[in-house]
N, C-alpha and C positions, 0 to 999 in steps of 0.2 A: 741223475739217477734213473729218470724215466727212460732215457735213451739206452742206458746200459742194460736195464732189465729187458726191454723190448728186443734189444740185439741178442741177448742170451736166449730168449724164448724162440725168436725166429731161427736162430742157429739150430736149436734142438729139432724144430719142425723140419727144417731143410734136410738135416742129416737123416731124420727118420724116413722122409719121403724118398731120399736117394738110395736107401738100403732095402727097399722092398724086393722080395724074391731071393733074399739071402737064406742062410741056414737057420734052423730053429733057434740055435744059441744066439746068432747075430740078431734075429728078429726080437728075441726076448730082451736083449741088451738095448735095442732101439726102443722097445716099448717102455722099458724102465726110464730111459732118457726122456721119452715123451711125457711120462708121468711126472718126472721131475720138472720138466718145462711147464706143464700145466699147474703144478704146485707153486712154482715161482711166479706164474701169472696171477694165481689167486692171492698170494702174499702181496704182490705189487698192488693189485686192486684194493686189498684191504688197507694197505698203507695210504694209498691215495685218497681213500674215503675219510681218513682221519682229519678232523677240522684243523688241527695244528699244521699238518702237512699241507693241506690245501692253502692255508695262509702263507706258508713258506714258499710254495710254488707260485702263488700270486705275486709275492714280493720279487721272486726271481724274474717273472715275466715283466713286471713293471720296470725293474732295473735294466732288463734287456731292451725294452722299448726306449728308455732314456738314452742308453748307449747308442741305439740305432739312430735316434733323432740327432744326437751329437755328431755321429759319423756323417749323416746326411748334410748337416750344417757345415761341417768342415769341407766336405766335397764341393758344396756350393761356393764357399769362400775361396777354395783353391781354384775353381773354374773362373771366378771373377778376377782373381789375381792374374791368371793367365791372359784373360781378355783385356784387362786394363794395365798398361805398363806402369811400373813403379817409378816415381821420380828418382833420378840418379843423384845420389848425395855423396860427394866426396868428403874427405876429411878437410874441414875448413881451417885447420890450424895453419897459421901463416897469412890469414886474411883478417883485415880489420875494416869494419864498415861503420859509416856515420849513422846516427839515429835520424837525421833529417838531411835536407839539402844544404844546410849550413856547413861552412868550412870548418869542421871539427871532427877529428877521428877519435872516437871513444876507445878507451883502453889502450891508448898509444904507449908503447913500451920501448921505443927506439931512441928516445931523447931528441934533442934538437937535430934537425936534418934539413937538407936543401931539396927544393923542387926544381928539376932541370928538364929542359926540352932540348933534345939533340936532333939536328936536321942536317941534310946534305946541302952544302953550298956549291959554288962554282967548281967545276972540275972534280966533283965527288969529294970535295973537302968537307970535313965534319965541323959543324958550327954548334956551339953550346949556348943556350939561352937560360940564364938564371931567372926563374919565375917567382921565387919566393922562398920562404922558410917555414918549416913545421916546428912549432915550439915543443918543449918537453912535455906539455900537457895535451898535445895533439891538435891545437888550433893552427890555422894557416890562412894565408891569402895568396892569390895568384894574380900576377900582372903580366898579361900576354904582351909580347913585343909589338910595336906599331907595324913593323914590316919584317917579313922574312923572305928568304930566297925560295923559289919554287922549283922543284925538280922536273916536273912534267906538266902537260896540259890536262884539262879535265877529261878529255876524251881518251887520254892515255892512262889515266889513273886506274889501277887495277880494281878498286872497290866501286868505281862509278862508271864502269863500262862492261860490255859483254865480251865473251870470248876468252877471258883469263882462266876460267875453270871449266872449259869445254862447253860453255853455255851458248845459247842462240838467242837472237832477239834484236830489237832495234831501240836505241836511245837517241832522241833528238836533242842536240845541244844548241844553245845560243852562245855566240862568241866562243866557239869550241877551242880556240887557241889560248884561252885564258889559263895562266899558270895556277897550279894548285899544290897545297902541301897539307898533309894530315899531321896534326900534333900528336906526339906520344910523350907522356909525362913519366919521368922516372924519379925515384927518391934516392938521394945520395947522402952518405955519411962518410966523412973523411975522404971525400972525392972518390968514393967507390959506390956503385949502385947497389942498393939493398932491396929494391922493389919497384913496383909500378903503381901509378895512381890513375884510376878510371872513374867514370860515372855510369851508373846503371840503376835499374829499379830493384835489383837483388844481386847477391854474390853469384848466384847460378848463371847469370848472364855474362859473367867474366870468367868464372872458373871453367877451365878446360874448353874454352871457346874454340871451335874449330870451323872455319868458314867452308871447308870442303865437305864435312859431314853434316853440318847444320845441327849439331847435337846440343840442344839448349835445355836439357833436363826437363822437358815436358812441362814447363811453366811459361805462362805468357809474360811478356815484359819487354824491356828495351835497353839499348845502350846509347850513350851520348858521346859524341866525339867532335872536337874542334877541327874545322877545315879553314885554311887561309887561301884566298884567291886574290890575284893581283888585278883582276878586272871583273866586272859584273858578268855573270854567266848563269846558265840553268841547264838542267838535265831532266827530261821527261821520257818515259818509256818503260820497257821491261825486258829482262833477260830470263830465259828458261834453261835451267840445267836439266838435261835428260839423263836419268840414271837407268841403265839397262843391265840388269844382272840375271834375268830369266827366273824361272821357277816361282812366278808370282811376286818377284821383287823388282818390277819395273815401275818407276814413279818419276814425276816431274816436280821440280821446285822452281818457284818464280820469284824474282826480285823485281819489285815495282818501285820506280823512281819518279818522284814529283818534287823536285827541289829547285829553289831559286836562291842563288848565292850572291850576296852583295860584295862589293870590294872590301877586303879586310877579313875579319874573323866571323865565322858562322858556326852555329851549333847544329850538327846533323844528328837526327834521331833515327836509329835503326830498330824497328819494332817487330816483334814476333807474337802473333795472336791469331785467333780464328781457327780454321780447319787444320787438322793434323792428319798425317798419314802414318799408320802403324806398320812397321816392317819387322818380321820375325826372321832374323839372320841365322837362326838355329843354334844348337848347342847351349840351351838353357835360358832361363828367365832373364839373366843379365845381358843377353844379346838380342833383346827386343828393344827397338828404338822408335820413338815417335818424332816425326819431322813436320815442322810447320810448312804448310803448302805455299805460303807467301811470306816474304821478307820485305818490309816496306821502308823506304827512305824518304824522310821529310826534313824540313828545317823548323826549329823552334826558336822563338825570340828570347826565351829565358829558360833557366833551369827549372823543370817542373817540380811541383811541391813534393811529389813522392819519389824523387830521384835521391840516390845515395852516392856518397863518395866511397870508393872501395880501394883499399891498399892490398896489393898481393905481393907477398914476399918472393924474391927471386929464389928459385931452387938452386941448391949447391951443385 
């Protein structure tokens, strides 16, 4: 109300000033308008001096202060949300995770099923290894075969060498001609695959894993994978993937290798933690991604206490 009355008074005064030098009739009309404006101002002043009105105006000002504080708070939260990327969470329907590192998938709904490892044998032949059975309650055991065929040497393995993804660097191998094979476990029912079985510290380390983008949902953690080698070997060094997109989107990602593999089966840990690089690819909040600067490969002697078994259903 205060603003509207002031606007009315100001309008009367401006009109009166702009009409000086007009005819006597016009001047009289302007004088009448000015008097009305002054009367409106007196009425306004009288109203504002009323204790009840003062109380109302004070309440209005207090409410406006509260609204302003709320707006300022939302603006700060919005800025923080822009600065700190949200963890990417996909719909985890179709994933089942164990509560511990024990071989038991909670809430198992697929009934009895087989655990199978499929590898390439001589002349690209497919070799199936039955590793165990998942019971209808979700408990299972795994018995890795004593010996499997190896498709390539350690220096040729795409995950343990540089150059496969446009990266640079040097890895020093001992017994570089040792053959190696990475185990991939799948779950089958009625001789048809229904999903895969992995080990990781969380579902996010399995869900939508992409070795090219290194998009690991902005959470620290690790994956575990079995590697078989037919002779003692080791790999030490690092690979650097140079990403050059311009416009402030140039960044390097480093893979650090410090692994010694004994003959037979070895449990390799791929860990993501430490410093991250935030890249804004544009076109909205969902296109901001955080990349771990380093990816570290080591060997562990046993399954860590905080590891989980993760079943991921195959998409149709």
